[in-house]
C-alpha positions in Angstrom: 141.6 102.4 -9.2 142.5 99.5 -11.5 144.5 100.0 -14.6 143.5 98.5 -18.0 145.9 95.6 -17.6 144.4 94.7 -14.2 140.9 94.9 -15.5 141.7 92.7 -18.5 143.4 90.1 -16.3 140.5 90.1 -13.9 138.0 89.5 -16.7 140.1 86.7 -18.1 140.5 85.0 -14.8 136.7 85.2 -14.1 136.0 83.8 -17.6 138.4 80.8 -17.1 138.1 80.3 -13.4 136.4 76.9 -13.8 139.3 75.8 -16.1 141.9 76.7 -13.5 140.0 75.1 -10.6 139.5 71.9 -12.7 143.3 71.6 -13.1 143.7 72.3 -9.4 141.2 69.5 -8.5 143.0 67.0 -10.7 146.4 67.7 -9.0 145.4 68.4 -5.4 144.0 66.4 -2.5 142.1 68.8 -0.4 140.5 72.2 -0.4 143.5 74.0 1.1 145.9 72.5 -1.5 143.4 73.4 -4.3 143.3 77.0 -3.1 147.1 77.2 -2.8 147.6 75.8 -6.3 144.9 78.2 -7.6 146.8 81.1 -6.1 150.1 79.9 -7.6 148.6 79.5 -11.0 147.2 83.1 -10.8 150.6 84.4 -9.9 152.1 82.6 -13.0 149.3 83.9 -15.2 149.8 87.4 -14.0 153.6 87.2 -14.5 153.1 86.0 -18.1 150.1 88.1 -18.9 151.9 91.0 -20.5 153.9 88.7 -22.8 150.8 86.7 -23.7 149.1 89.6 -25.5 146.5 87.4 -27.1 149.1 85.7 -29.4 147.1 82.5 -29.0 143.7 81.4 -27.7 143.4 82.6 -24.0 141.8 79.2 -23.0 144.7 77.3 -24.5 147.3 79.6 -22.8 145.5 79.3 -19.4 145.4 75.5 -19.7 149.1 75.4 -20.6 150.2 77.6 -17.7 147.8 75.9 -15.3 149.0 72.4 -16.2 152.6 73.3 -16.3 152.4 74.9 -12.9 150.5 71.9 -11.4 152.9 69.4 -12.9 156.0 71.4 -11.8 154.7 71.7 -8.2 153.7 68.1 -8.2 157.2 67.0 -9.3 158.9 69.4 -7.0 157.0 68.3 -3.9 157.1 64.6 -4.8 153.6 64.3 -3.6 151.2 62.0 -5.4 147.8 63.6 -4.7 144.6 61.7 -5.2 142.7 63.9 -7.7 139.2 65.0 -6.9 136.0 65.4 -8.9 135.9 67.3 -12.2 132.2 68.0 -11.9 131.8 71.5 -10.3 128.3 70.6 -9.1 129.3 68.0 -6.7 131.4 68.2 -3.5 134.3 65.8 -3.9 135.0 66.1 -0.2 131.5 65.2 1.0 130.9 61.4 1.4 127.2 62.2 1.5 127.2 63.2 -2.2 125.5 60.5 -4.2 128.4 60.1 -6.7 131.2 60.4 -4.1 132.2 56.7 -4.3 132.3 56.4 -8.0 134.2 59.7 -8.4 136.7 58.7 -5.7 137.3 55.3 -7.4 137.8 56.9 -10.8 140.2 59.5 -9.4 142.1 56.8 -7.6 142.6 55.0 -10.9 143.6 58.3 -12.6 145.9 59.1 -9.7 147.9 56.0 -10.5 148.8 57.4 -13.9 151.9 59.6 -14.3 151.4 63.4 -14.3 151.4 63.8 -18.1 148.9 61.1 -18.6 146.7 62.7 -15.9 146.9 66.0 -17.8 145.8 64.3 -21.0 142.9 62.6 -19.3 141.9 65.9 -17.7 141.8 67.7 -21.0 140.0 64.9 -22.7 137.4 64.8 -19.9 136.9 68.5 -20.4 135.8 67.7 -23.9 138.8 69.3 -25.7 139.6 68.3 -29.2 142.8 66.6 -30.0 144.2 69.7 -31.7 143.7 71.8 -28.5 145.1 69.0 -26.3 148.2 68.8 -28.5 148.7 72.5 -28.4 148.4 72.6 -24.6 150.6 69.6 -23.8 153.1 70.2 -26.6 152.8 66.9 -28.5 151.5 66.0 -31.9 147.8 65.4 -32.6 148.5 61.8 -33.6 150.4 61.3 -30.3 147.4 62.5 -28.3 145.2 59.8 -29.9 147.7 57.1 -29.3 148.3 58.1 -25.7 144.6 58.5 -24.9 143.9 55.1 -26.4 146.6 53.5 -24.3 145.4 55.3 -21.1 141.8 54.2 -21.7 143.0 50.6 -22.0 145.0 50.9 -18.8 142.1 52.5 -16.9 139.7 49.8 -18.1 142.0 47.0 -17.0 142.6 48.6 -13.6 138.9 49.1 -13.1 138.3 45.4 -13.9 140.8 44.3 -11.3 139.3 46.6 -8.7 135.9 45.0 -9.2 137.1 41.4 -9.1 
């Protein structure tokens, strides 16, 4: 029988499962890596769950732990994975999917960014406000705006050169 802590943790993971998988998709190249990263994030969340105690928003905390775990593993392994789709309704590994080419091209461009810029783009694509992005990444709100503006310009330029 599960204790209260286990039940609360399970409910939180179920509620934010999409968030965790989205981070995994951005930092992993295939289904096996995604699942491995997901498991590692769950371990880190479980280890920090008791100290979390709802001191901040659960979603913000989960994003922070998920991104930090993905970034640390990425740096440690010195891999540079091509991120995959953020849209949970499509299969990023299936070339038969109608938006496969566009998504792969976008992710290739995002993949060329450094890991912190990728994290910013991920949060922005998730529709998060600058305040939440700043809290998760650990930078000022003004810095979020400046960095996103710069990243957008870089992606537009890279996209133009791909189509030339």
